C-alpha positions as CSV (number, residue, x, y, z in Angstrom):
1,M,-0.1,0.0,-0.3
2,D,1.4,3.8,-0.7
3,D,0.8,4.5,3.1
4,D,2.3,1.6,4.8
5,P,4.8,3.1,6.9
6,A,7.2,-0.2,7.4
7,T,7.8,0.0,3.6
8,P,10.0,3.4,3.2
9,A,10.2,4.8,-0.1
10,P,13.6,4.9,-1.2
11,P,15.8,7.0,-0.1
12,C,16.5,10.4,-1.8
13,T,17.2,13.6,-0.6
14,A,16.5,16.0,-3.9
15,A,14.2,16.6,-6.5
16,P,15.8,15.5,-10.0
17,G,17.2,18.7,-11.3
18,H,17.0,17.8,-15.1
19,D,12.7,17.1,-15.1
20,A,11.5,19.2,-11.6
21,P,8.7,20.2,-13.5
22,L,7.5,16.4,-14.0
23,S,8.4,15.9,-10.2
24,V,5.5,18.7,-9.8
25,Q,3.2,17.2,-12.1
26,M,3.4,13.8,-10.3
27,L,3.0,15.4,-6.8
28,H,-0.1,17.4,-8.1
29,A,-1.6,13.9,-9.1
30,V,-1.4,12.5,-5.7
31,L,-2.2,15.4,-3.9
32,D,-5.5,15.5,-6.0
33,G,-6.5,11.7,-5.8
34,D,-3.8,9.2,-7.8
35,T,-2.0,6.5,-5.7
36,F,1.6,5.9,-6.8
37,E,0.8,3.3,-9.0
38,A,-1.9,5.4,-11.2
39,A,0.5,8.3,-11.0
40,A,2.9,6.0,-12.9
41,T,0.5,4.7,-15.3
42,R,-0.4,8.4,-15.8
43,F,3.3,9.8,-16.6
44,G,4.3,6.2,-18.2
45,V,7.1,5.3,-15.6
46,T,7.2,2.7,-12.8
47,R,5.6,3.3,-9.6
48,T,8.9,3.6,-7.9
49,A,10.0,6.3,-10.2
50,V,6.7,8.3,-8.9
51,E,7.2,7.4,-5.4
52,R,11.0,8.6,-5.5
53,R,10.1,11.7,-7.4
54,V,7.3,12.8,-5.0
55,K,9.1,12.2,-1.7
56,A,12.2,13.9,-3.1
57,L,10.6,17.1,-4.2
58,V,8.9,17.2,-0.8
59,L,11.7,16.9,1.0
60,Q,13.4,19.7,-0.9
61,L,10.4,21.8,-0.2
62,M,10.7,20.8,3.6
63,Q,14.4,21.6,3.6
64,S,14.3,25.2,1.4
65,V,10.7,26.4,2.0
66,G,9.3,24.5,5.0
67,V,6.0,22.8,5.2
68,D,4.7,23.3,8.5
69,G,3.1,20.1,10.4
70,L,5.0,17.5,8.0
71,N,8.2,15.3,9.0
72,D,10.7,13.5,6.8
73,A,9.1,10.3,7.5
74,A,5.5,11.7,6.1
75,A,7.4,12.6,2.8
76,G,6.7,9.2,1.1
77,Q,3.2,8.5,2.7
78,V,0.4,9.4,0.4
79,R,-2.3,9.6,3.2
80,R,-0.1,12.2,5.3
81,L,0.8,13.9,2.2
82,R,-3.0,14.7,0.8
83,R,-3.5,15.6,5.0
84,H,-0.9,18.4,4.6
85,R,-1.9,19.2,0.9
86,A,-2.8,23.1,1.9
87,A,0.9,23.7,3.3
88,I,2.6,21.3,0.9
89,L,0.7,23.8,-2.1
90,A,2.0,27.0,0.1
91,A,5.6,26.0,0.0
92,L,5.0,24.9,-3.8
93,A,4.0,28.5,-4.5
94,Q,7.2,29.9,-2.8
95,F,9.7,27.6,-4.4
96,D,11.9,28.4,-7.0
97,L,11.8,25.5,-9.5
98,P,15.0,25.2,-11.1
99,A,15.1,25.4,-15.0
100,A,16.6,22.4,-16.8
101,D,20.0,24.0,-17.8
102,A,20.3,26.1,-14.2
103,M,22.8,25.3,-11.9
104,P,21.5,23.9,-8.5
105,P,21.2,26.4,-5.4
106,R,24.7,26.9,-3.5
107,V,26.5,28.7,-0.9
108,L,27.6,31.7,-1.9
109,S,30.9,33.7,-1.2
110,V,31.1,37.0,0.9
111,D,32.7,38.3,-2.3
112,E,29.6,37.2,-4.6
113,V,26.9,38.6,-2.4
114,A,29.2,41.9,-2.7
115,L,29.5,41.6,-6.2
116,G,26.1,40.9,-7.2
117,A,25.1,44.1,-4.9
118,Q,27.2,46.2,-7.5
119,R,25.4,44.6,-10.3
120,I,22.2,45.4,-8.9
121,A,23.2,49.4,-7.9
122,A,24.5,49.1,-11.7
123,R,21.5,47.9,-13.3
124,S,18.5,48.3,-11.4
125,G,15.8,51.2,-12.1
126,R,14.7,50.9,-8.4
127,V,18.3,50.8,-6.5
128,Q,17.2,51.8,-3.3
129,H,14.3,49.3,-2.9
130,D,16.0,46.7,-5.0
131,L,19.1,47.1,-3.1
132,A,17.1,46.8,0.7
133,L,15.4,43.4,-0.8
134,Y,18.8,41.9,-1.8
135,H,20.5,42.4,1.7
136,L,17.1,41.8,3.4
137,L,16.7,38.4,2.2
138,F,20.7,37.8,3.0
139,A,20.2,38.8,6.4
140,T,17.3,37.2,7.6
141,G,16.6,34.1,5.2
142,L,12.9,35.6,5.0
143,R,11.0,33.8,2.5
144,P,9.3,36.7,0.0
145,I,6.1,36.1,1.6
146,E,7.4,36.9,5.0
147,V,9.1,40.1,3.2
148,A,5.7,41.2,2.0
149,R,4.6,41.0,5.4
150,L,7.5,42.8,7.3
151,V,6.0,46.1,8.6
152,V,7.9,49.7,9.3
153,G,7.6,49.1,13.3
154,D,9.1,45.0,12.7
155,Y,12.4,47.0,11.7
156,L,12.5,50.6,13.6
157,A,11.6,51.7,16.9
158,H,9.6,54.7,18.0
159,D,12.9,56.7,18.2
160,G,14.0,55.7,14.2
161,L,16.5,53.3,15.7
162,V,17.0,50.0,14.0
163,R,15.8,47.2,16.1
164,R,18.4,45.2,16.1
165,S,17.0,42.3,17.8
166,S,13.3,41.7,16.7
167,I,10.5,39.1,16.3
168,L,8.9,37.8,13.1
169,R,5.2,38.2,14.0
170,A,3.0,35.1,13.9
171,E,0.8,36.4,11.3
172,A,3.7,37.4,9.1
173,A,5.6,33.8,9.2
174,L,4.6,31.6,6.6
175,A,4.3,28.7,9.0
176,G,2.0,30.6,11.5
177,R,4.9,30.9,14.6
178,P,6.9,33.9,15.6
179,R,10.5,33.6,15.4
180,P,13.5,35.7,16.0
181,L,14.8,38.3,13.8
182,Y,18.1,39.9,14.3
183,F,19.1,43.2,12.0
184,G,22.8,43.8,12.7
185,Q,24.4,43.9,9.1
186,R,25.9,47.0,7.8
187,P,25.2,46.7,4.4
188,L,21.3,45.8,5.6
189,D,21.5,49.3,7.5
190,D,22.9,51.7,4.9
191,A,20.7,49.8,2.2
192,L,17.5,50.0,4.1
193,G,18.1,53.5,5.7
194,A,18.8,54.7,1.8
195,Y,15.3,53.1,1.0
196,L,13.0,54.6,4.1
197,H,14.8,57.9,3.5
198,Q,13.6,57.7,0.0
199,R,10.3,56.8,1.2
200,R,9.9,59.7,3.6
201,Q,10.6,61.8,0.6
202,D,8.2,60.5,-2.0
203,G,5.2,60.4,1.1
204,H,5.1,56.8,0.9
205,G,3.4,55.6,3.9
206,R,4.2,58.9,6.1
207,G,3.3,58.7,9.8
208,A,1.2,61.4,11.9
209,D,4.8,62.9,13.6
210,D,8.7,62.0,13.1
211,R,8.2,58.9,15.1
212,W,9.6,55.8,13.3
213,H,11.7,57.6,11.0
214,G,8.5,59.8,10.2
215,L,6.7,56.8,8.9
216,D,3.9,55.0,9.7
217,P,4.7,52.0,12.1
218,T,2.3,49.4,10.4
219,S,3.0,50.2,7.1
220,P,4.6,47.5,4.8
221,L,8.6,47.9,4.7
222,L,8.7,47.7,1.1
223,L,6.4,48.6,-1.2
224,S,5.7,48.5,-4.7
225,A,7.0,50.8,-7.5
226,A,3.8,52.8,-7.3
227,G,4.1,53.2,-3.6
228,D,1.4,50.6,-2.5
229,P,1.4,47.1,-0.4
230,Y,2.2,44.2,-2.3
231,L,-0.7,41.9,-2.1
232,V,-0.5,39.3,0.1
233,P,-3.3,36.8,0.5
234,A,-4.2,36.3,4.1
235,H,-3.8,32.7,6.0
236,D,-7.5,32.2,5.9
237,D,-8.2,33.6,2.3
238,D,-5.6,31.5,0.4
239,R,-4.0,28.9,1.7
240,R,-1.1,28.6,-1.4
241,L,-0.1,32.0,0.4
242,C,2.2,33.0,-2.7
243,C,3.0,36.9,-3.1
244,R,3.8,36.7,-6.8
245,P,4.5,40.0,-7.0
246,L,7.4,40.3,-4.6
247,L,8.5,36.7,-5.8
248,E,9.0,37.7,-9.6
249,T,10.9,40.9,-8.2
250,C,13.1,38.3,-6.3
251,R,14.1,36.7,-9.1
252,K,14.4,39.4,-11.4
253,L,16.9,40.7,-8.7
254,F,18.9,37.5,-8.6
255,R,18.8,38.1,-12.9
256,L,20.4,41.8,-12.4
257,A,23.0,40.1,-9.7
258,G,24.3,37.7,-12.2
259,I,25.6,34.8,-9.5
260,P,25.0,31.4,-10.9
261,G,22.9,29.6,-8.5
262,L,21.5,32.7,-7.0
263,C,17.6,32.1,-6.0
264,V,16.3,31.9,-2.4
265,Q,17.0,28.6,-1.7
266,S,20.8,29.8,-2.2
267,V,20.4,33.0,-0.3
268,R,19.0,30.3,2.7
269,L,21.6,28.2,2.4
270,T,24.5,30.8,2.5
271,L,22.4,32.3,5.3
272,A,22.7,28.8,7.4
273,A,26.3,28.6,6.2
274,R,27.8,31.6,8.0
275,L,25.5,30.9,11.0
276,Y,26.9,27.4,11.1
277,A,30.4,29.4,10.8
278,H,30.0,31.3,13.8
279,G,29.0,28.8,16.0
280,A,25.5,28.2,15.7
281,D,23.7,24.6,15.8
282,E,21.1,23.0,13.6
283,D,18.5,24.2,16.2
284,Q,19.6,27.9,16.0
285,V,19.9,27.8,12.2
286,G,16.3,26.1,12.3
287,E,14.7,28.7,14.4
288,V,16.4,31.4,12.3
289,L,15.0,30.0,9.0
290,G,11.8,28.7,10.5
291,I,12.4,25.1,10.1
292,A,10.9,23.3,12.9
293,E,12.6,19.9,12.0
294,R,15.9,19.6,13.4
295,R,16.7,16.6,10.7
296,A,15.3,19.3,7.5
297,V,18.2,21.4,8.6
298,R,20.4,19.0,8.6
299,D,19.5,18.0,5.4
300,L,19.3,21.4,4.2
301,L,23.0,21.8,5.0
302,P,24.8,19.6,7.1
303,R,26.9,21.2,10.1
304,P,30.5,21.5,9.0
305,R,32.3,18.6,10.8
306,P,36.3,18.7,11.4
307,S,38.0,15.4,11.1
308,L,39.5,13.6,14.0
309,Q,43.0,14.6,13.2
310,E,42.0,18.2,12.8
311,V,40.0,17.9,16.4
312,L,43.1,16.1,18.1
313,A,45.6,18.4,16.3
314,G,43.9,21.4,18.2
315,V,43.8,19.7,21.4
316,V,47.3,18.8,21.2
317,N,48.4,22.2,19.8
318,S,46.4,24.0,23.1
319,S,48.0,21.5,25.1
């Protein structure tokens, strides 16, 4: 049976990059009522091939985006996938589907991130906004829909100073659970400071007085070119939960940056790698990225582990 937990799906941790759209079609078919056998007949492949592709894609969604309420063991069980259909579709809507010839997501170096910012500054028609968005993604690992839900008061205190330690509100988080936000990077300070100053000059989201840098604290942190909020469905209004305009803006930024492999997933991988480099463990990385399952964090980017020789050398040299 498709739901037999005693018969694990074939091991696989990444969706087939060369034909990801087919994996998405198979996942939709299973979520819409097909068994693995029925989907195999529909797509002209074996049952094992469907099961492997569906499980791999669901695992990648869990690792890169997050699927609320789902764990690794459920990734190959049809009944449990259908039970979490809304959360899976919400994650899929946030997922950057790789093109057939695209480089897979990867960790970017500090120099590559800086080079991307330079290219955006030279090529963008909305330099302040686009640089603010670019650095915000790398500093926080937020998903596009979560960025769209940020408000000025999440970033600024009433005296206009940056809130170094903040909270992503439950209503802003994709999973509906609050988690910590930290704004402490100089490039982000400079970029968001310039953007918010421009907003105040343009009269977009002005406040009643000079508090919060003269802006309405409930106004979205980032606005469209027309000065309007990015349209975001409410949790109860549309369970696909996709802010398509801001997601497309992110993809445009990545094209302007011209960095191979740059996408939302690679941004989150890069932040995870930096957290590990500064001593964070899987629980802390998951807390920042909004991934509840420790195994999913480990699969997203394994924590660097020194060799036994390196450990012993360190012990000997320190004694």
